[in-house]
C-alpha positions as a printed Julia matrix, in Angstrom:
285×3 Matrix{Float64}:
 109.89  125.08   88.91
 107.18  123.36   90.98
 108.67  121.59   94.0
 105.43  120.84   95.84
 105.19  117.38   97.46
 103.56  114.81   95.13
 100.31  114.52   97.1
  99.7   118.2    97.84
  95.95  118.98   98.11
  95.02  115.27   98.17
  92.7   113.88  100.87
  93.56  110.46  102.26
  91.89  108.11  104.73
  94.05  105.61  106.63
  92.25  103.07  108.79
  94.09  101.52  111.73
  96.33  104.59  112.0
  97.02  104.52  115.75
 100.21  102.48  115.5
 102.32  100.17  113.35
 102.04  100.33  109.6
  98.92  102.51  109.68
 100.66  105.2   111.7
 103.7   105.09  109.4
 101.46  105.37  106.32
  99.67  108.38  107.82
 102.99  110.08  108.6
 104.45  109.41  105.14
 101.27  110.5   103.3
 101.22  113.73  105.28
 104.91  114.3   104.54
 104.01  113.91  100.86
 101.49  116.73  101.19
  98.18  114.95  101.77
  95.61  115.85  104.39
  95.27  112.56  106.28
  92.17  111.36  108.1
  93.39  108.91  110.74
  90.94  106.34  112.06
  91.14  103.51  114.59
  89.46  102.31  117.77
  92.4   103.3   119.99
  91.83  106.69  121.59
  93.06  108.11  124.9
  91.76  105.84  127.66
  90.34  103.31  125.19
  93.16  101.23  123.73
  92.63   97.89  121.99
  96.03   96.84  123.36
  96.39   97.88  127.04
 100.18   97.49  126.89
 100.22  100.06  124.08
  97.83  102.6   125.57
 100.02  105.46  124.33
  99.36  104.51  120.69
  96.25  106.45  119.66
  95.01  108.25  116.58
  95.35  111.52  118.49
  99.05  110.78  119.04
  99.43  110.08  115.31
  97.81  113.4   114.44
 100.03  115.23  116.93
 103.12  113.69  115.29
 101.91  114.72  111.84
 101.16  118.28  112.92
 104.5   118.55  114.75
 106.17  117.74  111.42
 104.16  120.43  109.64
 101.5   118.19  108.11
  97.71  118.19  108.16
  95.59  115.47  109.77
  92.34  114.66  111.51
  91.55  111.95  114.08
  88.2   110.16  113.86
  87.45  107.21  116.14
  85.89  104.42  114.08
  85.36  100.66  114.29
  85.62   99.56  110.67
  83.65   96.37  111.3
  80.62   98.55  112.14
  78.89   99.65  108.94
  76.92  102.38  110.71
  80.11  103.9   112.13
  81.89  103.69  108.76
  78.98  105.31  106.93
  79.0   108.17  109.45
  82.76  108.54  108.88
  82.36  108.62  105.1
  79.47  111.08  105.2
  81.54  113.31  107.47
  84.41  113.28  104.98
  81.97  114.19  102.2
  80.64  117.11  104.26
  84.02  118.47  105.36
  86.09  117.84  102.23
  83.75  116.91   99.38
  86.01  114.14   98.14
  88.45  111.36   99.02
  91.44  110.76   96.77
  93.17  107.89   98.59
  91.8   105.1   100.78
  94.29  102.91  102.65
  92.55   99.89  104.15
  94.85   99.0   107.02
  92.55   98.31  110.0
  93.37   94.94  111.55
  92.03   93.62  114.84
  92.79   89.99  114.12
  95.17   89.69  117.07
  92.93   91.38  119.63
  91.5    88.12  121.0
  94.55   86.01  120.24
  95.77   83.85  123.11
  98.83   81.79  122.2
  98.27   79.52  125.22
  94.85   78.49  123.87
  96.37   76.9   120.77
  97.01   73.18  120.83
  99.76   71.4   118.95
  97.43   69.83  116.37
  95.95   71.89  113.54
  92.39   71.12  114.68
  93.1    72.4   118.18
  93.14   76.0   116.95
  90.47   78.1   118.74
  87.56   78.16  116.29
  86.74   81.83  116.91
  90.2    82.96  115.77
  89.43   82.7   112.06
  86.11   84.51  112.49
  87.84   87.35  114.32
  90.47   87.69  111.62
  87.89   87.71  108.83
  85.78   90.36  110.57
  88.77   92.54  111.48
  90.4    92.14  108.08
  88.55   91.39  104.85
  85.12   92.34  106.2
  86.26   95.76  107.44
  87.99   96.34  104.08
  84.78   95.34  102.29
  82.57   97.7   104.3
  84.95  100.64  104.05
  85.67  100.22  100.34
  82.02   99.94   99.31
  80.86  102.91  101.38
  83.75  105.07  100.16
  82.94  104.07   96.59
  79.21  104.75   96.99
  79.48  108.17   98.6
  82.79  109.57   97.33
  84.86  107.86   94.67
  82.28  106.43   92.24
  80.28  109.69   91.91
  83.55  111.57   91.32
  84.89  108.93   88.96
  88.28  109.12   90.63
  90.29  107.83   93.55
  92.5   104.9    94.45
  92.24  102.11   96.99
  95.32  100.54   98.58
  95.08   97.64  101.01
  97.77   96.34  103.36
  98.0    92.56  103.48
 100.27   89.53  103.63
 101.48   87.9   100.43
 100.28   84.36  101.07
 102.99   82.21   99.54
 105.3    79.35  100.37
 105.87   78.34  103.06
 102.3    78.6   104.44
 102.16   79.79  108.02
  99.38   80.11  110.6
  96.14   78.7   109.15
  93.53   81.34  110.2
  95.96   84.17  109.45
  96.84   82.88  105.97
  93.22   82.18  105.06
  92.02   85.57  106.28
  94.75   87.38  104.34
  93.85   85.35  101.23
  90.31   86.74  101.59
  91.71   90.28  101.66
  93.76   89.6    98.54
  90.83   88.11   96.64
  88.73   91.13   97.6
  91.37   93.39   96.03
  91.36   91.31   92.85
  87.56   91.33   92.54
  87.14   95.02   93.37
  89.78   95.85   90.77
  87.94   93.81   88.14
  84.69   95.7    88.71
  86.25   99.16   89.06
  88.62   99.09   86.1
  86.08  100.69   83.78
  85.76  103.59   86.24
  89.51  104.05   86.25
  89.75  103.47   90.03
  92.76  101.25   90.77
  92.77   98.79   93.69
  96.16   97.43   94.81
  97.4    95.46   97.82
 100.8    95.97   99.46
 102.51   93.13  101.32
 105.35   93.96  103.73
 107.64   91.47  105.41
 108.12   91.29  109.18
 107.85   94.78  110.58
 109.23   96.22  113.8
 105.85   97.5   114.95
 105.02   98.35  118.55
 103.05   95.11  118.86
 105.85   93.02  117.35
 108.31   94.52  119.83
 106.14   93.37  122.73
 106.77   89.77  121.64
 110.36   89.99  120.37
 113.53   91.82  121.35
 115.29   94.2   119.01
 118.17   91.73  118.85
 115.84   88.94  117.67
 114.5    91.14  114.9
 117.85   92.57  113.79
 118.43   91.69  110.14
 115.1    89.84  110.01
 112.67   92.73  109.86
 111.95   96.12  108.37
 110.49   99.32  109.78
 106.84  100.11  108.99
 108.05  103.16  107.04
 109.47  100.93  104.31
 106.01   99.7   103.26
 104.53  103.13  104.01
 106.88  104.76  101.53
 105.87  102.17   98.96
 102.23  103.02   99.55
 102.97  106.73   99.06
 104.74  105.93   95.79
 101.71  103.98   94.59
  99.33  106.74   95.67
 101.34  109.25   93.66
 101.74  107.07   90.56
  99.64  108.63   87.76
  99.5   105.26   85.97
  98.59  103.1    88.96
  95.77  101.47   87.0
  98.37   99.27   85.29
  98.86   97.47   88.62
  95.21   97.2    89.56
  94.22   93.89   91.15
  97.76   92.99   92.16
  99.35   92.09   95.48
 102.74   93.82   95.4
 105.63   92.98   97.72
 107.39   95.94   99.27
 110.71   94.8    97.79
 109.16   95.13   94.31
 108.02   98.64   95.16
 111.51   99.47   96.41
 112.99   98.4    93.08
 110.3   100.04   90.97
 110.12  103.38   92.78
 113.57  103.6    94.4
 112.29  103.73   97.98
 114.39  102.73  100.98
 113.82  102.0   104.64
 114.7   104.57  107.3
 118.28  103.3   107.39
 118.71  103.57  103.61
 118.48   99.8   103.06
 116.18   97.89  100.72
 115.32   94.67  102.61
 114.16   91.87  100.33
 111.64   89.4   101.75
 111.39   86.15   99.82
 109.54   82.97  100.8
 109.65   83.46  104.53
 113.13   84.95  104.94
 115.16   88.06  104.23
 117.94   88.22  101.73
 120.92   90.41  102.59
 119.65   94.01  102.63
 121.07   96.27   99.93
 121.92   99.94  100.31
């Protein structure tokens, strides 16, 4: 009987893999058998978050290899089309294909200064929305199109999964919500155009995650019972990547709690947190 992991011999690219959800996705994909190409801007001595200088793509690769997996680290700014094209061409040269793209790069908080925000809606720093669009939907757009042009479309195979926020009631921070809506609409439109090629495009929306950055702003006690680990969404992404009939979900934004129910995944503690309209229901085990 074949007991190989479900993604054995698959090649995956995870952008924004130095920390948070991207790092968890890289770890879980590797554990499922994939060779994972980890990209981000954070490398030793060049962190986008000085307080988190230890979170680098090299550290992610070391963790994967220590667990017996396969990975590569490639520094890349996904808002730079020249850098992304060089990344994609390198993948084509080294591996000849890409089976899974996870668009996770997000630099929308890099320039965020809470003290610069006024109380009124119109006192929001005007550059904040631009930064979030560039570091979110625009980087997804560049990466998806170049991967499609050079790897997936010629092969007629592959799958694109994007991490996002499920914009729903109650609406939250204006530039954040609007930028995530752009990501979601990009998924919907890409899916529409790629359906005839059989390349599914799906977005995954977690709830509040206990990422390294989140823990710099909140204590563990504050997040207890009101958050999930990044591995919860990461396991959902692995389940989607391994689903042979993923095309049936193409164009959708899927909450992690739906993935937990559909695929039977759990968080690291065995729970299935359920995020609904801005709050968590009682976790089930």
